[in-house]
C-alpha positions as a Markdown table, in Angstrom:
| # | Residue | x | y | z |
|---|---|---|---|---|
| 1 | Unk | -102.8 | 212.6 | 285.5 |
| 2 | Unk | -101.3 | 208.8 | 284.7 |
| 3 | Unk | -98.2 | 208.4 | 284.7 |
| 4 | Unk | -95.9 | 208.0 | 281.1 |
| 5 | Unk | -93.0 | 204.4 | 280.5 |
| 6 | Unk | -89.7 | 205.3 | 279.2 |
| 7 | Unk | -90.8 | 203.6 | 276.3 |
| 8 | Unk | -93.6 | 205.8 | 275.7 |
| 9 | Unk | -92.0 | 209.2 | 276.2 |
| 10 | Unk | -88.9 | 208.1 | 273.3 |
| 11 | Unk | -91.6 | 206.8 | 271.4 |
| 12 | Unk | -93.6 | 210.0 | 271.6 |
| 13 | Unk | -89.9 | 212.2 | 271.7 |
| 14 | Unk | -89.2 | 210.0 | 267.9 |
| 15 | Unk | -92.5 | 211.0 | 266.1 |
| 16 | Unk | -91.6 | 214.6 | 267.1 |
| 17 | Unk | -88.5 | 214.7 | 265.1 |
| 18 | Unk | -86.1 | 214.2 | 268.3 |
| 19 | Unk | -82.9 | 212.5 | 268.6 |
| 20 | Unk | -82.5 | 209.8 | 270.7 |
| 21 | Unk | -79.6 | 208.9 | 272.4 |
| 22 | Unk | -79.4 | 205.7 | 274.1 |
| 23 | Unk | -76.0 | 204.3 | 276.5 |
| 24 | Unk | -75.6 | 202.3 | 278.4 |
| 25 | Unk | -78.5 | 202.3 | 280.1 |
| 26 | Unk | -78.6 | 206.1 | 280.1 |
| 27 | Unk | -81.4 | 208.0 | 277.8 |
| 28 | Unk | -80.5 | 211.4 | 276.1 |
| 29 | Unk | -83.5 | 213.0 | 274.2 |
| 30 | Unk | -82.1 | 215.8 | 271.7 |
| 31 | Unk | -84.9 | 217.8 | 271.2 |
| 32 | Unk | -85.4 | 219.2 | 267.2 |
| 33 | Unk | -85.4 | 223.1 | 268.0 |
| 34 | Unk | -87.2 | 224.6 | 265.2 |
| 35 | Unk | -87.7 | 221.5 | 263.8 |
| 36 | Unk | -89.4 | 222.0 | 260.0 |
| 37 | Unk | -88.9 | 225.6 | 260.6 |
| 38 | Unk | -85.4 | 226.2 | 258.3 |
| 39 | Unk | -86.5 | 229.8 | 258.8 |
| 40 | Unk | -85.6 | 229.6 | 262.9 |
| 41 | Unk | -82.1 | 229.2 | 261.7 |
| 42 | Unk | -79.4 | 232.0 | 263.1 |
| 43 | Unk | -76.6 | 232.7 | 260.4 |
| 44 | Unk | -74.0 | 234.8 | 261.8 |
| 45 | Unk | -73.2 | 238.0 | 259.7 |
| 46 | Unk | -70.0 | 236.9 | 257.7 |
| 47 | Unk | -72.6 | 234.2 | 256.4 |
| 48 | Unk | -75.5 | 236.6 | 255.8 |
| 49 | Unk | -73.0 | 239.0 | 254.3 |
| 50 | Unk | -71.9 | 236.3 | 251.4 |
| 51 | Unk | -75.8 | 234.8 | 250.9 |
| 52 | Unk | -77.2 | 239.0 | 250.4 |
| 53 | Unk | -74.0 | 239.1 | 248.4 |
| 54 | Unk | -73.1 | 242.2 | 250.1 |
| 55 | Unk | -70.6 | 242.8 | 252.6 |
| 56 | Unk | -70.7 | 242.6 | 256.7 |
| 57 | Unk | -70.0 | 246.3 | 256.8 |
| 58 | Unk | -73.9 | 246.8 | 254.9 |
| 59 | Unk | -75.2 | 243.8 | 257.3 |
| 60 | Unk | -74.5 | 245.6 | 260.5 |
| 61 | Unk | -75.5 | 249.3 | 258.9 |
| 62 | Unk | -79.1 | 247.4 | 258.1 |
| 63 | Unk | -78.8 | 246.1 | 262.5 |
| 64 | Unk | -78.5 | 249.4 | 263.5 |
| 65 | Unk | -80.7 | 250.9 | 261.2 |
| 66 | Unk | -83.4 | 248.5 | 262.4 |
| 67 | Unk | -83.9 | 246.5 | 259.1 |
| 68 | Unk | -82.9 | 243.8 | 260.0 |
| 69 | Unk | -83.4 | 242.4 | 264.0 |
| 70 | Unk | -79.8 | 240.5 | 264.7 |
| 71 | Unk | -79.4 | 237.9 | 268.3 |
| 72 | Unk | -75.7 | 237.6 | 270.2 |
| 73 | Unk | -73.1 | 240.0 | 271.8 |
| 74 | Unk | -72.0 | 242.6 | 268.9 |
| 75 | Unk | -69.0 | 240.6 | 268.2 |
| 76 | Unk | -71.0 | 237.3 | 267.7 |
| 77 | Unk | -73.9 | 238.7 | 266.0 |
| 78 | Unk | -77.0 | 236.2 | 263.7 |
| 79 | Unk | -79.5 | 236.5 | 262.1 |
| 80 | Unk | -82.5 | 234.8 | 261.7 |
| 81 | Unk | -82.5 | 233.0 | 258.3 |
| 82 | Unk | -86.5 | 234.4 | 257.7 |
| 83 | Unk | -85.6 | 237.9 | 258.5 |
| 84 | Unk | -82.5 | 237.6 | 255.9 |
| 85 | Unk | -84.6 | 236.5 | 253.3 |
| 86 | Unk | -87.3 | 239.1 | 253.8 |
| 87 | Unk | -84.2 | 242.3 | 254.2 |
| 88 | Unk | -82.6 | 240.8 | 250.8 |
| 89 | Unk | -86.6 | 240.5 | 249.0 |
| 90 | Unk | -86.8 | 243.8 | 250.3 |
| 91 | Unk | -83.9 | 245.6 | 249.2 |
| 92 | Unk | -84.2 | 243.6 | 245.6 |
| 93 | Unk | -84.5 | 246.5 | 242.3 |
| 94 | Unk | -87.5 | 246.7 | 240.9 |
| 95 | Unk | -86.9 | 247.5 | 236.9 |
| 96 | Unk | -90.0 | 249.2 | 235.3 |
| 97 | Unk | -89.4 | 247.9 | 231.6 |
| 98 | Unk | -91.6 | 247.6 | 228.5 |
| 99 | Unk | -94.3 | 249.1 | 226.0 |
| 100 | Unk | -96.4 | 250.2 | 228.6 |
| 101 | Unk | -93.8 | 251.8 | 231.2 |
| 102 | Unk | -94.7 | 255.5 | 231.1 |
| 103 | Unk | -91.3 | 256.9 | 231.6 |
| 104 | Unk | -90.2 | 255.5 | 228.3 |
| 105 | Unk | -90.0 | 258.8 | 226.3 |
| 106 | Unk | -87.8 | 260.6 | 229.5 |
| 107 | Unk | -85.4 | 257.1 | 229.5 |
| 108 | Unk | -84.7 | 257.2 | 226.1 |
| 109 | Unk | -83.9 | 260.8 | 225.8 |
| 110 | Unk | -81.5 | 260.1 | 228.8 |
| 111 | Unk | -80.1 | 257.4 | 226.3 |
| 112 | Unk | -79.7 | 260.2 | 223.1 |
| 113 | Unk | -78.4 | 262.3 | 225.5 |
| 114 | Unk | -75.6 | 260.2 | 226.7 |
| 115 | Unk | -74.9 | 258.7 | 222.8 |
| 116 | Unk | -74.4 | 262.6 | 222.2 |
| 117 | Unk | -72.1 | 263.4 | 225.0 |
| 118 | Unk | -70.2 | 260.3 | 224.2 |
| 119 | Unk | -69.6 | 261.7 | 220.3 |
| 120 | Unk | -68.0 | 264.7 | 221.4 |
């Protein structure tokens, strides 16, 4: 196995999205964590609640129920963005509607009962 020069190493690092800082003869290479994978980003619970348009309590309950994987200690927990997005999608309310809705008669009767109650 051959050796690699400092210039070659820096070139490889830059090609892979790393940040290279050169100062006073020293070189620091900061690896691009999660490069190209925005879903790996950790989101604090307070921010996750805002993204999910819910409360932090609901997010914590989802973590406790095992619906949403979390990282970190109880006080400073975070979730991966891709896990948060999947959880939000799983919570989406699906509405049956349209002329092919086989429950339309039942819905119409319920609406009529509601109108009758309102008129009394």
